Structure formats: C-alpha cells, structure tokens
C-alpha positions as CSV (number, residue, x, y, z in Angstrom):
1,M,74.1,-16.6,-28.1
2,A,74.3,-19.6,-30.5
3,E,71.4,-18.5,-32.8
4,P,73.0,-15.1,-33.8
5,L,76.4,-16.7,-34.4
6,R,74.8,-19.4,-36.5
7,S,73.1,-16.8,-38.7
8,C,76.6,-15.3,-39.4
9,K,78.0,-18.7,-40.0
10,V,80.4,-18.4,-37.1
11,P,81.0,-21.3,-34.8
12,S,79.7,-20.9,-31.2
13,P,82.5,-20.4,-28.6
14,E,82.7,-22.8,-25.7
15,L,82.2,-20.8,-22.5
16,T,83.4,-21.9,-19.1
17,S,84.0,-20.3,-15.7
18,I,86.9,-20.4,-13.3
19,P,86.0,-21.6,-9.8
20,Y,86.5,-19.0,-7.1
21,S,88.9,-21.1,-5.2
22,V,91.2,-21.2,-8.3
23,M,91.1,-17.4,-8.5
24,W,91.8,-16.9,-4.7
25,A,95.4,-18.1,-4.4
26,P,96.9,-16.2,-7.5
27,G,94.9,-13.1,-6.4
28,L,97.2,-12.9,-3.3
29,L,100.2,-12.1,-5.6
30,T,98.7,-10.7,-8.8
31,P,96.8,-7.4,-8.7
32,L,94.9,-8.1,-11.9
33,V,93.7,-11.5,-10.6
34,R,92.8,-9.9,-7.3
35,E,90.7,-7.4,-9.1
36,L,88.9,-10.2,-11.0
37,R,88.2,-11.8,-7.6
38,T,86.7,-8.6,-6.3
39,T,84.3,-8.1,-9.2
40,R,83.1,-11.7,-9.2
41,Y,79.8,-10.7,-7.6
42,Q,78.9,-8.8,-10.8
43,F,78.8,-12.1,-12.8
44,T,77.0,-14.4,-10.3
45,P,73.6,-13.0,-9.6
46,P,71.1,-12.3,-12.4
47,C,71.1,-8.6,-13.3
48,A,68.5,-6.4,-15.0
49,I,69.5,-3.7,-17.5
50,D,67.5,-0.5,-17.7
51,S,67.6,0.8,-21.3
52,S,65.3,3.8,-20.8
53,A,68.2,6.3,-21.1
54,T,68.9,5.1,-24.7
55,T,65.4,4.2,-25.9
56,D,64.2,7.7,-25.2
57,V,66.6,9.1,-27.9
58,P,64.5,9.9,-30.9
59,D,66.6,8.3,-33.8
60,L,68.0,5.4,-31.8
61,K,66.1,2.1,-32.2
62,P,66.9,-1.2,-30.6
63,I,67.9,-4.1,-32.8
64,T,68.4,-7.8,-32.0
65,H,71.9,-9.3,-31.5
66,E,71.3,-11.4,-34.6
67,V,70.8,-8.3,-36.8
68,A,73.8,-6.5,-35.2
69,L,76.1,-9.4,-35.7
70,R,75.0,-10.0,-39.3
71,D,75.5,-6.3,-40.1
72,A,78.9,-6.3,-38.5
73,A,79.9,-9.5,-40.4
74,A,78.8,-8.0,-43.7
75,R,80.7,-4.8,-43.0
76,L,83.8,-6.8,-42.2
77,R,83.5,-8.9,-45.3
78,A,83.0,-5.7,-47.4
79,S,86.0,-3.8,-45.9
80,P,88.8,-3.2,-48.4
81,R,91.4,-3.4,-45.5
82,T,90.0,-6.8,-44.5
83,R,90.1,-8.2,-48.0
84,K,93.6,-6.8,-48.7
85,A,95.0,-8.4,-45.5
86,G,93.4,-11.7,-46.4
87,C,91.6,-12.0,-43.1
88,G,88.1,-11.7,-41.7
89,L,85.0,-13.8,-41.9
90,R,84.6,-16.1,-44.9
91,S,81.2,-16.5,-46.5
C-alpha cells in the first residue's frame, strides 16, 4: 500500500486493528458494533479473490493500484470543482 501512495505523493496512513475483546462489550449495546463483531471473521483469515468474471469482459483490462491511484489523483487535481473549492491533492 505504501508504494502506490508514495507515487501520488500522499503520506501512508497508519493502520491498526481493534482487539476482539474491546469490540465485545460495546457490541452488547450497540447494533453497529455488534455487526462489526459478527463480520470479524472476514478480516482475519487470508482470502483469495477470483477475478475471472471481470477479466473475461473484452474491453476491461486490469491495472495496478499505483496506476489507478495516480490517475485518480491527476483527475482530482484537474477537476474545476476541486480547484474552485481550494481543496484536493497538492502537487
């Protein structure tokens, strides 16, 4: 994740996880936190993604995250709305 962000001149985020025990108690009272507890299994084991449904489409070609982020950053910088509002990514 750090390489593509570096190529767009964006700082890398610091990622952390919340221990299950910390999520358990609030989940007794809060439905949203309870739902996060029940989907935890999706984030713990390694998973494999099958891209055959999209790679079989004739004009759809895969690109790297680096290229996608660089293109998105360039579009954001070029957007008149972004420039007018004075926000967005700085070069």
